[in-house]
N, C-alpha and C positions, 0 to 999 in steps of 0.2 A: 350797666340799666339793664333791668330785667323783661325779658321776654313780657310783653303782654299777650292776655288771652284774647283777644279780638282787637288783633292788630290790622292795616292796612290789605290783609289777605282774605279777611271776612266780609262777606258782602252784608251790606244793609237791610237791614227786616225791619219792617215795618209792624209798629207798633199794636195792630190787631191780626198778626198773621199768628199760623199755628205756632210757627218756629219766634218768636218774642220770648225773650228770658222772661219768666217767672218768679214769684218770689220764692224762697228757697223751699224747699219739700224735704223733709227728713227719710234718711235710709238710716236701717240695719243693720252694721254687717255680723255675719256670725260665722267666728271661725273655728271650725274645726275637724279632727284627725286631719290634718292637712288641705282641708280644701276649705274655700270662701265662698258664703255665703249670702245675697243682697235682698235682701227685703220693706220693700218700699212701706211706708206707715202712713196712716193716716193722718190728719188735721187736728184730731180729735179722737179720742178714742182709750180703749183698753187692749193690749193683748195680753195672750195668758200663752207662755213660754215653758216647755219642757219636751221629753218623749212621749206624750199618751199621745192617744188617737186624738183626738176632743181637744187640742190645743190651736194657738193661731199662729204660732210660730212652735217650728217641730225641729229639737234637736235630737239625731244619732246616736244618742251616748249613754252608757249604763249611767253613768256615773251624774244624770239630771235625773231629776225625779220626774214621776207624769206632769204633775203638776208642780212646776219647780216656782218659775216666777210669774210677775204682771207689772207689765210695761203699760204707765200711765202715760199717754202724749196728750198733750195741749196747750195752753199759753207757760204752765211751767210742766219738765221732764221729770220724772221720778220711778225708779222699781224696788218693786213689793217681793219681798221674800214669801211663797205661799206657803210655807211651815214645808220645806225639803230639809231631803237627810242630810245630804252635806251641804248645805248651806248657798247664800249669795253674797258677791264681794262686788266690792264697788270704790275701788282705788286700791286694791287689796287687804278694805278692810273687812269681814266680815256683819252681815246684818243680822239682829238678832231676828229667831224664831218670826216672821210675820211683822217684821220692821220693815217701813217704805222710808226709803228716802229719796231726796232731791240729784239728780245725776244732771252734769252738763254735757255739752255736744261734745263730744271726743274721749269720753270718762269711761273708761274699760270697766267691763262688766265680767264676770267670772260666774259659770250658772256649770258646776262640774268642771269638767276640763276644757270647754266652752270659753273663748273669748267673746266677748259682743261688743261694739262700739255703735253709738248716735252717729250719724253724720248731716252735715247740711249742703246741700247740690240744687244748683240752682235751675237746672234739666236735666231729664232721660238719657242716656245716648240716645233712644230714637228719634228724638225730636231737637236732637244738640243739631248747630249748622256745621256745615262741612268746611274744611279751609278750601278755597279755593286753586283747583290745580292737587290734591292730596290725591294719593295710589293710595290705592285699596291692599290691607296685609292678609290676604285671600291664601289661602294655600301655604303661610308660612306657616314652619313646626317651630317650638320653643318650650322655654323651659322660665314659671314666673315663681319669682320669690319676694318673703315677705319676714322681716324682721318685727317679731311681736316681744314687746319689752315688759315681763309681767311686773308683782309684785317684788318689790327688793332688787328691782335693778336682775330681775333673772331672764334670761335673754334665748328667745327658741327660734328657730329659722324656718318656715313653714316654703316646702318649695313641691310643685305641681306642674309636670309635664303636659303642655297642651297644643293641640294641633288641630290649626284650623283648615277646613275645605272649600 
């Protein structure tokens, strides 16, 4: 039997507590040039993505257009190519110029050489309950590795050295 995320080592949290588990929130993970950036998404709205100065989610990559795509968030998730030069791909399939396509949570989006994934989370790290008796990882140096599988099964490994103070 697998380990439960909220087992006997988690204190009970009152429902009206700021630490109570809320409805899932969406985040957008952007993997570009060996780094991972996470952006919290609004419950409803649209966000422009690209390398320009006036976008909501900036990707510092010359293969992405200044205004590359628009992510539509609401009861249905969708991505729209904004007339980009290099195109937008969803699960390896290129969208037509200015095409809008429904996406699922966990489905990969490629903008230039960057890979984006929308994920659902029930709490942010700042409000997540801590395990009783847990020790801090402060001061530990380590290397983070992430394996990304692209279209056609193409694999690449992203590695970054991280140090916590």
